[in-house]
C-alpha positions in Angstrom: 40.8 29.8 29.6 44.2 28.5 30.7 45.4 25.3 29.1 47.8 22.8 30.5 51.2 23.6 28.9 51.8 21.4 25.8 48.3 19.8 26.1 46.7 18.9 22.8 44.2 21.8 23.3 47.0 24.3 23.9 48.9 23.1 20.9 45.8 23.5 18.8 45.2 27.0 19.9 48.9 27.9 19.3 49.1 26.4 15.8 45.8 26.2 13.9 43.3 28.4 12.2 39.9 26.7 12.2 37.5 27.0 9.3 34.0 28.3 9.8 34.9 29.1 13.5 34.8 32.2 15.6 38.6 32.6 15.9 38.6 34.9 18.9 36.3 32.6 20.8 38.4 29.6 19.8 41.4 31.3 21.4 39.5 31.4 24.7 37.6 28.1 24.6 39.8 25.8 22.5 38.8 22.7 20.6 36.8 19.5 21.2 39.4 17.0 20.2 38.0 13.8 18.6 40.3 10.8 18.8 38.2 7.8 17.8 35.1 6.8 15.8 32.9 3.7 15.8 29.8 3.7 13.5 27.8 6.8 14.1 29.6 7.6 17.4 32.8 9.5 18.1 34.9 9.9 21.2 36.9 12.8 22.5 40.3 12.8 24.2 38.6 12.7 27.7 36.7 9.5 26.7 33.3 11.1 26.3 31.0 9.6 23.7 28.8 11.5 21.2 26.4 10.5 18.5 27.2 12.4 15.4 23.9 13.5 13.9 25.2 15.0 10.7 27.9 12.6 9.7 30.7 15.1 10.4 30.1 17.5 7.5 27.3 15.5 5.9 29.9 13.1 4.6 30.8 10.2 6.8 28.2 7.9 5.3 29.8 4.7 6.5 30.6 6.0 9.9 34.0 7.2 11.4 36.2 4.1 10.9 36.3 1.3 8.4 38.6 -1.8 8.4 37.3 -2.5 4.9 39.0 0.5 3.5 42.4 -0.8 4.0 42.3 -0.9 0.2 44.0 2.5 0.5 47.1 0.8 1.9 47.0 -1.8 -0.8 46.7 0.9 -3.5 49.6 2.9 -2.0 51.8 -0.2 -2.2 51.0 -0.7 -5.9 50.6 2.8 -7.2 50.5 5.6 -4.6 50.1 8.4 -7.0 49.6 9.2 -10.7 47.7 11.9 -12.6 45.3 12.2 -15.5 47.2 14.9 -17.4 48.5 14.6 -20.9 46.9 11.2 -21.8 48.0 9.4 -18.6 45.6 7.3 -16.6 45.2 4.7 -13.9 42.9 1.7 -13.4 41.1 2.9 -10.3 40.1 6.2 -11.9 38.8 4.4 -15.0 36.9 1.8 -13.0 35.3 4.4 -10.8 34.3 6.6 -13.8 32.6 3.6 -15.4 30.7 2.9 -12.2 29.5 6.5 -11.9 28.3 6.6 -15.4 26.5 3.3 -14.9 24.5 4.7 -11.8 24.0 8.3 -13.0 20.4 9.5 -12.5 20.2 10.6 -16.2 22.4 9.6 -19.1 25.8 11.2 -18.8 28.8 11.2 -21.2 31.9 11.6 -19.2 33.4 12.1 -15.7 35.8 14.7 -14.5 37.5 14.0 -11.1 38.5 16.7 -8.6 39.3 16.7 -5.0 36.4 18.4 -3.1 32.8 19.6 -3.6 34.1 23.1 -3.9 36.4 22.1 -6.7 33.7 20.2 -8.5 31.3 23.1 -8.5 34.1 25.5 -9.4 34.8 23.2 -12.4 31.1 23.1 -13.4 31.2 26.9 -13.4 34.2 27.0 -15.7 32.6 24.3 -17.9 29.4 26.4 -18.2 31.5 29.3 -19.5 33.5 27.0 -21.7 30.4 25.5 -23.2 28.8 28.9 -24.2 32.1 30.1 -25.7 32.3 26.9 -27.7 28.9 27.3 -29.3 29.4 31.0 -30.0 27.5 32.7 -27.2 30.2 34.3 -25.1 27.8 36.8 -23.5 26.4 34.0 -21.4 28.6 34.5 -18.3 26.2 35.0 -15.5 25.4 32.2 -13.1 22.2 31.9 -10.9 21.9 30.2 -7.6 19.5 30.6 -4.7 19.7 32.9 -1.6 21.0 30.8 1.3 22.4 28.1 -1.0 25.9 26.8 -0.3 28.1 25.4 -3.2 31.6 25.8 -1.8 34.4 28.0 -0.7 36.6 28.8 -3.6 36.2 32.5 -4.7 33.8 31.4 -7.5 31.8 28.9 -5.5 31.3 31.1 -2.5 30.2 33.8 -4.9 27.7 31.3 -6.3 26.6 30.5 -2.7 23.9 32.8 -1.4 25.2 33.2 2.2 26.2 36.8 3.1 28.1 35.6 6.1 30.6 33.8 3.8 31.1 36.9 1.7 31.6 39.5 4.4 35.2 40.8 4.6 36.4 39.0 1.5 35.2 41.5 -1.1 32.8 38.9 -2.6 30.6 37.9 -4.3 31.9 38.4 -7.8 29.6 40.5 -10.0 28.3 37.8 -12.5 26.8 35.6 -9.8 23.1 36.2 -9.2 20.7 34.9 -6.6 17.0 34.1 -6.8 14.5 33.5 -4.0 15.2 31.1 -1.1 12.5 28.4 -1.5 11.8 27.9 2.3 8.1 27.3 2.3 7.6 27.2 6.1 9.3 30.5 6.8 8.4 32.3 3.6 5.0 31.3 2.4 2.2 33.9 2.5 -1.0 33.2 4.6 -3.1 30.6 2.8 -0.5 30.0 0.1 -0.2 26.3 -0.8 3.2 24.7 -1.6 2.3 24.5 -5.2 1.3 28.2 -5.3 4.6 29.0 -3.5 6.6 27.0 -6.0 4.9 28.9 -8.8 5.9 32.2 -7.2 9.5 31.0 -6.8 9.6 30.0 -10.5 8.1 33.3 -11.5 10.7 35.2 -9.5 13.5 33.2 -11.3 12.0 34.2 -14.6 11.8 37.8 -13.6 15.5 37.7 -12.7 16.4 36.1 -16.0 14.5 38.7 -17.9 16.0 41.5 -16.0 19.6 40.3 -16.5 18.9 39.3 -20.1 18.4 35.7 -21.1 21.3 35.8 -23.5 23.7 36.6 -20.6 22.7 33.6 -18.4 25.0 30.6 -18.5 23.7 28.2 -15.9 21.5 27.7 -12.8 22.9 25.7 -9.8 20.7 24.0 -7.2 21.0 21.3 -4.6 18.0 18.9 -4.6 17.8 19.5 -0.8 19.5 22.6 0.4 22.1 21.5 2.9 23.8 24.4 4.7 20.7 26.5 3.9 19.1 24.4 6.6 18.2 21.0 5.0 15.4 22.8 3.1 13.2 20.4 1.0 11.9 21.8 -2.2 8.2 22.7 -2.0 5.8 20.6 -4.0 6.2 21.1 -7.7 9.3 23.4 -7.3 11.8 21.7 -9.6 9.2 20.9 -12.3 8.3 24.6 -12.5 12.0 25.8 -12.3 13.0 23.4 -15.1 10.2 24.7 -17.3 11.8 28.2 -17.0 15.3 26.9 -17.6 14.2 25.1 -20.7 12.4 28.1 -22.0 15.6 30.2 -21.9 18.0 27.3 -22.8 19.9 27.6 -19.5 22.2 24.8 -18.3 21.1 23.1 -15.1 23.8 22.0 -12.6 22.6 19.7 -9.9 24.8 20.0 -6.8 24.7 16.5 -5.3 27.6 17.0 -3.0 25.4 16.3 0.0 22.4 14.5 -1.6 24.2 11.9 -3.7 24.4 8.3 -2.6 21.1 7.6 -1.0 20.9 10.6 1.3 17.4 11.5 0.1 16.1 7.9 -0.1 17.1 7.4 -3.8 20.7 7.0 -5.0 20.5 10.7 -6.2 18.5 13.6 -5.0 17.8 14.2 -8.7 15.8 11.0 -8.8 13.9 11.9 -5.7 12.8 15.3 -7.1 12.7 14.7 -10.9 15.7 16.7 -11.8 17.3 16.2 -15.2 20.7 18.1 -15.0 23.2 18.9 -17.8 26.0 18.6 -15.2 26.0 16.9 -11.8 28.6 17.4 -9.0 29.1 15.1 -6.1 31.7 14.5 -3.3 31.3 13.7 0.4 29.6 10.2 0.4 31.4 9.4 -2.9 34.3 8.1 -0.7 32.3 8.0 2.6 34.7 11.0 3.4 37.6 8.6 4.0 39.7 10.4 1.3 39.2 13.7 -0.6 37.6 13.1 -4.0 34.8 14.7 -6.0 33.3 14.4 -9.5 31.6 16.4 -12.2 29.3 14.3 -14.6 28.6 16.0 -17.9 26.0 15.1 -20.5 26.5 14.7 -24.3 25.6 18.3 -24.9 28.4 19.6 -22.7 30.9 16.9 -23.8 30.4 17.6 -27.5 31.1 21.3 -26.9 34.3 20.7 -25.0 35.4 18.3 -27.7 34.8 21.1 -30.2 36.9 23.5 -28.1 39.7 20.9 -28.1 39.6 20.9 -31.9 40.1 24.7 -31.8 42.4 25.2 -28.8 44.2 21.9 -28.3 44.5 21.0 -24.7 41.6 21.1 -22.3 43.5 23.5 -20.0 41.9 22.6 -16.7 42.9 20.3 -13.9 44.3 19.7 -10.4 47.4 17.7 -9.4 45.3 15.3 -7.3 42.2 15.0 -9.5 41.5 11.3 -10.0 44.2 10.3 -7.5 44.5 6.5 -7.6 44.3 6.0 -3.9 41.2 8.2 -3.4 39.7 6.6 -6.5 40.4 3.1 -5.2 38.8 4.0 -1.9 35.7 5.5 -3.5 35.3 2.4 -5.8 35.4 0.2 -2.7 32.8 2.4 -1.0 30.6 1.9 -4.0 31.0 -1.9 -3.6 30.1 -1.6 0.0 27.0 0.4 -0.9 25.9 -2.3 -3.3 26.5 -5.1 -0.8 24.4 -3.4 2.0 21.9 -2.0 -0.5 22.3 1.5 0.7 19.2 2.8 -1.1 16.9 0.2 0.5 18.6 1.0 3.9 17.8 4.7 3.5 14.2 3.9 2.4 13.8 1.7 5.5 15.5 4.0 8.1 14.3 7.3 6.6 10.8 6.9 8.0 12.2 6.0 11.4 14.3 9.3 11.4 11.3 11.3 10.2 8.9 9.9 12.8 11.3 9.9 15.7 12.2 13.6 15.3 8.8 14.5 13.9 7.2 13.9 17.2 9.3 16.7 18.6 7.2 19.1 16.5 5.0 19.2 19.7 7.9 20.6 21.8 7.2 24.2 23.0 10.3 25.6 21.2 10.0 23.5 18.0 8.2 24.7 14.9 8.3 22.8 11.5 10.0 19.4 11.2 10.4 17.9 7.7 12.8 15.8 5.7 13.2 13.0 3.2 15.2 9.8 3.6 18.1 10.4 6.0 18.1 14.2 5.9 15.8 16.4 8.0 15.5 20.0 9.2 14.0 21.3 12.4 12.9 24.9 13.1 13.3 26.3 16.6 10.5 28.8 17.0 8.9 30.8 19.8 5.5 29.9 18.3 5.6 27.2 15.6 2.0 27.3 14.7 2.0 31.1 14.1 5.5 31.1 12.7 6.9 33.5 15.3 10.7 33.2 15.5 12.8 33.8 18.6 14.6 37.1 19.0 18.1 36.5 17.6 19.5 38.0 20.8 18.4 34.8 22.7 20.8 32.7 20.5 18.4 29.7 20.9 20.1 27.6 18.3 23.5 28.1 19.9 22.1 27.2 23.3 20.6 24.0 22.0 23.9 23.1 20.4 25.7 23.5 23.8 23.1 21.6 25.7 23.1 18.8 23.2 26.9 18.4 23.7 26.3 17.9 27.4 23.9 15.1 26.6 26.3 13.4 24.1 24.9 14.6 20.9 26.7 16.5 18.1 24.4 18.7 16.1 24.7 21.0 13.1 22.9 24.2 14.0 22.3 26.9 11.4 20.9 29.9 13.1 17.7 28.7 14.8 17.5 25.6 12.7 18.9 22.1 13.4 19.8 19.8 10.5 20.2 16.1 10.7 22.0 13.8 8.2 23.5 10.9 10.2 25.8 8.3 8.8 23.9 6.0 6.5 24.9 3.0 8.6 22.9 4.3 11.5 20.5 1.8 13.2 17.0 2.3 14.5 18.2 2.3 18.1 20.7 5.0 17.4 18.0 7.2 15.9 15.9 6.6 19.0 18.9 7.7 21.1 19.3 10.9 19.0 15.6 11.7 19.7 16.0 11.2 23.4 19.2 13.2 23.8 17.9 16.0 21.6 14.7 16.2 23.7 16.7 16.5 26.9 18.6 19.4 25.3 15.5 21.1 24.1 14.0 20.7 27.6 17.1 22.3 29.2 16.9 25.4 26.8 13.1 25.7 27.2 13.6 25.8 30.9 16.3 28.4 30.7 14.1 30.5 28.4 11.2 30.4 30.9 13.5 31.8 33.6 15.0 34.6 31.5 12.1 35.8 29.2 
């Protein structure tokens, strides 16, 4: 493709490496340049309007622009930067930490601020190792997550993630990261197997892995309440109850990755509340600041906190941190976002609009290229299947998911497509009429692709 010299598209291709992007294809096709946002809609540099059905990267909970968050400017005028190293602090970081401890899903002792979900999960990994060293069990170095889970893109967190495409070519994953079964009931249940029976099988597989590796070598288990980049996969009935029984049996730390699920996404303030999870550590980011500035958090319980205090007695400094962790501007913005959530009662809003999303998109289960559709609150996953009832997938050569993605853009809808699965997590400020419009635009895109498939297969 030939670009106009010095156009924004040509400048992009000549200067940027794009993350999670086919780089050769990008050289040929260039970017979609977004220049403005308004609620759940964004606009490109040609003036075309799109509904953003997954809040950017699951994160723009208050939409794509906010006059209210001029608090960032006010904080910059007062104190534009300070750090939390060596006994220093700032009021926004303290106030935000207090608020997060107040609303935590289970009692938590302290807050550690970082700058991204990846950094938060990377920190939780280090803390798991630090904890077991502190209590005299240094053999506990292995971390377990799930196949197809995503927990970040540092070397450690992408090793924790169970996505082979993110390991390829990087020499990863590291050896002490292990992966148990992908709990995707629709795709992976055996004929006649109930959700509860499937959950039992998943928990048994976890226990088999723990026994095979050696229980005294396992430091922690990481899980998202709803698996985001795995495809918005809801846990099958009884899953976390059974998994937590196994973890308690072997005294393994549980880290709840709430980077996506935190702040009302699942219909409660935390996914841990939705699914009865009682973590030792909890990580969050994204909606913490409504994605307006980078900030993340690790919440730790008394058990972990007492161990790191003991390490400080032995070693002195807690030798961990990042320059921008607890940045006063990011903390001030996140604190203001929390105030907005309270004012608009974000949990009640998710409880009210969640059923609208589930019903509106659920009716597309009858579409000839759609299989299972299920979600909770304002997160949902949709399978694209050749035969949904018999669970017959499309041949990957047809690239059905990619074709739906392209068709949706033509109809003014930005999707997140993971293989042949579409995931939805719109801004939490979405309205019922916007959800209806998502359904209509998506149906037109599905019709386009179904028509093309009939002609070519």
